[in-house]
C-alpha positions in Angstrom: -4.0 -5.9 -9.1 -1.9 -9.0 -8.8 0.2 -10.2 -11.8 1.2 -13.6 -13.1 4.9 -14.4 -13.1 4.5 -16.1 -16.5 4.0 -14.0 -19.6 5.0 -12.9 -23.1 5.4 -9.5 -24.7 6.9 -8.2 -27.8 7.5 -4.9 -29.8 9.3 -3.8 -32.9 10.7 -0.4 -34.2 13.6 1.2 -35.9 16.7 3.3 -35.1 18.2 5.2 -38.0 18.7 2.3 -40.5 18.3 -0.5 -38.0 15.3 -2.6 -37.5 14.9 -3.8 -33.9 12.6 -6.6 -32.5 12.3 -7.2 -28.7 10.7 -10.3 -27.2 10.2 -11.1 -23.5 9.0 -14.3 -21.9 9.1 -15.4 -18.3 8.4 -18.5 -16.0 8.2 -18.9 -12.2 11.2 -18.3 -10.0 11.7 -17.4 -6.4 13.6 -14.3 -7.3 14.3 -12.2 -10.4 16.6 -13.7 -12.9 16.9 -11.7 -16.1 18.8 -12.8 -19.1 19.3 -10.5 -22.1 20.3 -12.0 -25.5 21.4 -9.5 -28.1 23.9 -9.2 -30.9 27.6 -9.3 -29.6 28.3 -5.9 -31.3 25.7 -4.1 -28.9 26.5 -6.0 -25.7 27.4 -2.7 -24.1 23.6 -1.9 -23.9 22.8 -5.1 -21.8 23.1 -3.7 -18.4 20.8 -0.7 -19.2 18.2 -3.2 -20.4 18.4 -5.3 -17.3 17.9 -2.2 -15.2 14.9 -1.4 -17.2 13.3 -4.8 -16.7 14.0 -4.6 -13.1 11.8 -1.5 -12.8 8.8 -3.6 -14.2 9.4 -7.0 -12.6 10.2 -8.2 -9.1 10.2 -12.0 -9.5 10.5 -14.6 -12.3 13.0 -15.9 -14.8 12.8 -13.4 -17.6 14.4 -13.9 -21.0 14.8 -10.9 -23.2 15.5 -11.6 -26.9 16.7 -8.7 -29.1 17.4 -8.8 -32.8 19.0 -5.9 -34.6 18.7 -6.0 -38.4 21.5 -3.9 -39.9 21.1 -4.9 -43.5 20.0 -1.4 -44.4 22.8 0.2 -42.4 25.4 -0.5 -45.1 26.8 3.2 -45.4 30.4 3.3 -45.9 32.8 6.3 -45.6 35.7 6.9 -48.3 38.4 9.2 -47.1 41.3 10.7 -49.0 44.7 10.0 -47.4 46.1 13.6 -48.0 49.7 12.9 -47.1 49.9 9.8 -49.3 48.1 11.6 -52.2 50.6 14.7 -51.8 53.6 12.4 -51.9 52.3 10.7 -55.2 51.7 14.1 -56.8 55.2 15.3 -55.8 56.8 12.1 -57.1 54.8 12.3 -60.4 55.8 16.0 -60.9 59.4 15.0 -60.3 59.3 12.4 -62.9 57.7 14.7 -65.4 60.3 17.4 -64.9 63.3 15.1 -64.9 62.3 13.2 -68.0 60.4 15.9 -69.8 57.1 13.9 -69.9 53.6 15.4 -69.8 52.0 15.0 -66.3 48.4 14.3 -67.5 47.3 12.7 -64.1 43.6 12.7 -63.4 41.8 12.1 -60.2 40.8 8.7 -61.5 44.5 7.9 -61.9 45.1 9.1 -58.4 42.4 7.0 -56.9 44.0 3.8 -58.3 47.2 4.4 -56.4 47.6 2.4 -53.3 46.4 3.8 -50.0 45.3 7.1 -51.6 41.7 6.2 -50.6 40.6 4.6 -47.3 37.4 2.7 -47.0 35.5 2.2 -43.7 32.1 1.2 -42.5 30.1 4.2 -40.8 30.2 4.0 -37.0 27.0 3.2 -35.1 25.7 6.1 -33.0 25.5 3.8 -29.9 23.9 6.5 -27.8 21.1 7.0 -30.3 20.6 3.3 -30.7 20.5 2.7 -27.0 17.8 5.4 -26.5 15.6 4.0 -29.4 16.1 0.4 -28.2 15.0 1.6 -24.6 11.8 2.9 -26.1 11.1 -0.4 -27.9 11.9 -2.4 -24.8 9.5 -0.2 -22.8 6.7 -1.0 -25.3 7.5 -4.8 -25.1 7.4 -4.5 -21.3 4.0 -2.8 -21.5 2.6 -5.6 -23.7 4.3 -8.1 -21.4 2.6 -6.5 -18.3 -0.8 -6.4 -20.0 -0.7 -10.2 -20.4 0.5 -10.8 -16.9 -2.2 -8.6 -15.6 -4.9 -10.5 -17.5 -3.6 -13.7 -16.2 -3.3 -12.4 -12.7 -7.1 -11.3 -12.9 -8.0 -14.8 -13.8 -6.0 -16.2 -10.9 -7.5 -13.7 -8.5 -11.1 -14.7 -9.5 -10.3 -18.4 -9.0 -8.6 -17.8 -5.6 -11.5 -15.6 -4.4 -14.0 -18.3 -5.4 -11.9 -20.9 -3.4 -11.7 -18.5 -0.5 -15.5 -18.3 -0.4 -15.7 -22.0 -0.3 -13.2 -22.1 2.6 -15.3 -19.5 4.5 -18.4 -21.7 4.0 -16.5 -24.7 5.4 -15.4 -22.6 8.3 -18.9 -21.8 9.1 -19.8 -25.4 8.8 -17.1 -26.4 11.3 -18.4 -23.7 13.7 -21.8 -25.1 13.4 -20.7 -28.7 13.8 -18.4 -28.3 16.9 -21.1 -27.8 19.5 -23.1 -30.7 18.1 -20.2 -33.0 18.6 -20.1 -32.0 22.3 -23.9 -32.6 22.7 -23.5 -36.0 21.0 -20.7 -37.0 23.2 -22.7 -36.1 26.3 -25.5 -38.3 25.0 -23.2 -41.2 24.4 -21.4 -40.8 27.7 -24.8 -40.8 29.5 -25.9 -44.0 27.7 -22.7 -45.7 28.5 -22.9 -44.8 32.2 -26.5 -46.0 32.4 -25.6 -49.3 30.7 -22.7 -49.8 33.2 -24.8 -48.9 36.3 -27.9 -50.5 35.0 -30.1 -47.5 35.2 -29.0 -46.7 38.7 -28.6 -43.1 39.9 -26.4 -41.1 37.5 -23.9 -38.4 38.8 -25.1 -35.6 36.6 -22.2 -33.3 37.8 -19.6 -35.9 36.6 -21.2 -36.0 33.2 -21.3 -32.3 33.0 -17.6 -32.1 34.0 -16.6 -34.8 31.4 -18.6 -33.0 28.8 -16.9 -29.6 29.6 -13.4 -31.2 29.4 -14.4 -32.7 26.0 -15.8 -29.5 24.7 -12.6 -27.6 25.6 -10.5 -30.4 23.9 -12.6 -30.2 20.7 -13.3 -26.5 20.5 -12.3 -25.1 17.1 -13.1 -21.4 18.0 -9.5 -20.3 18.0 -8.8 -21.9 14.7 -11.9 -20.6 12.9 -11.3 -17.1 14.2 -7.8 -17.2 12.8 -9.0 -18.7 9.6 -11.5 -15.9 9.1 -8.6 -13.5 9.8 -6.5 -15.1 7.2 -9.2 -14.9 4.6 -9.6 -11.2 5.3 -5.9 -10.8 4.8 -6.0 -12.8 1.6 -8.7 -10.6 0.1 -6.7 -7.5 0.9 -3.5 -8.8 -0.6 -5.4 -9.8 -3.8 -6.3 -6.2 -4.3 -2.8 -4.9 -3.6 -0.9 -2.8 -6.4 2.5 -4.1 -5.3 3.9 -7.6 -5.7 2.5 -10.0 -3.0 3.4 -13.4 -4.1 5.8 -14.0 -1.2 3.3 -12.7 1.3 0.6 -14.9 -0.1 2.9 -17.9 0.0 3.4 -17.3 3.7 -0.3 -16.7 4.4 -1.2 -20.1 2.8 1.2 -21.8 5.1 -0.8 -20.3 8.0 -4.0 -21.5 6.4 -2.6 -25.0 6.3 -1.4 -24.8 10.1 -4.9 -23.9 11.2 -6.6 -26.5 9.0 -4.3 -29.2 10.3 -5.2 -28.1 13.9 -8.7 -28.1 13.2 -8.6 -31.6 11.7 -6.7 -33.0 14.8 -9.6 -31.8 16.9 -12.3 -33.2 14.8 -13.6 -36.5 16.2 -16.3 -37.6 13.9 -16.8 -38.2 10.1 -18.5 -34.9 9.3 -15.6 -32.8 10.9 -13.1 -34.9 9.0 -14.9 -34.3 5.7 -15.1 -30.6 6.3 -11.3 -30.5 7.1 -10.4 -32.6 4.0 -12.5 -30.3 1.8 -10.9 -27.3 3.3 -7.4 -28.5 2.8 -8.1 -29.4 -0.8 -9.2 -25.8 -1.5 -6.2 -24.4 0.4 -3.8 -26.7 -1.8 -5.5 -25.4 -4.9 -5.0 -21.8 -3.8 -1.3 -22.6 -3.0 -0.9 -23.9 -6.6 -2.2 -20.7 -8.0 -0.1 -18.5 -5.7 3.1 -20.2 -7.1 2.4 -18.2 -10.3 1.8 -14.8 -8.7 4.7 -12.3 -8.7 
């Protein structure tokens, strides 16, 4: 099933005491251009996220927005600087012995001495955070893909409707082409009769001229190729892999055949058929610009 290149997806979750939100949005682009925006402290996780996105998306400009709420991750670690504490105790004991003073030092007293206690914020387990973030990104990508698939289904239905109209116009061109030859032969006969004032007409010359004209205006090759392109179009629309580039190339082939068919048309009806056909092809081309 084809997918749109434009879409949006989001997911939220937690990792330890972190609250994480992931949002993805994309617009059309010839190639994949992925941009990841996340807090600077976690920039080391960026490449892994890009690789994860690339496994899901082949074309489009994709922006990934990641917010990490660390307001509940305020744990701090307080360590005792044992060498400093030992030095303070030794100094206090020396003072007590030298001046015959009672020691009477409590733990609270010790904690007030400079550098006895060190305070630092608990380190983030980046491996765990990365694994949890990957799971949330995956859910956001699933939501993103679901939206793109729904949009792709709508585009597919519209393209198939227009393909059916092109097929009808191809049939109309095939039906009209022989009539133009017959009408040309009738006009040619009348003109010759007018010139020769109803004298004997060289029927073989008329047949020869009509045959040359028929070969010149024949649209058989173009209609056969157009039907082949329509078959290829329907096959690509059912593909499970990205086919946007192939569809773009195929539409160019549609335009080439329609232009040739139009150049061979020599009456108003064939011109109308060609204009209608090119209009439907252009509408298909516009839709294809959105397909991955």
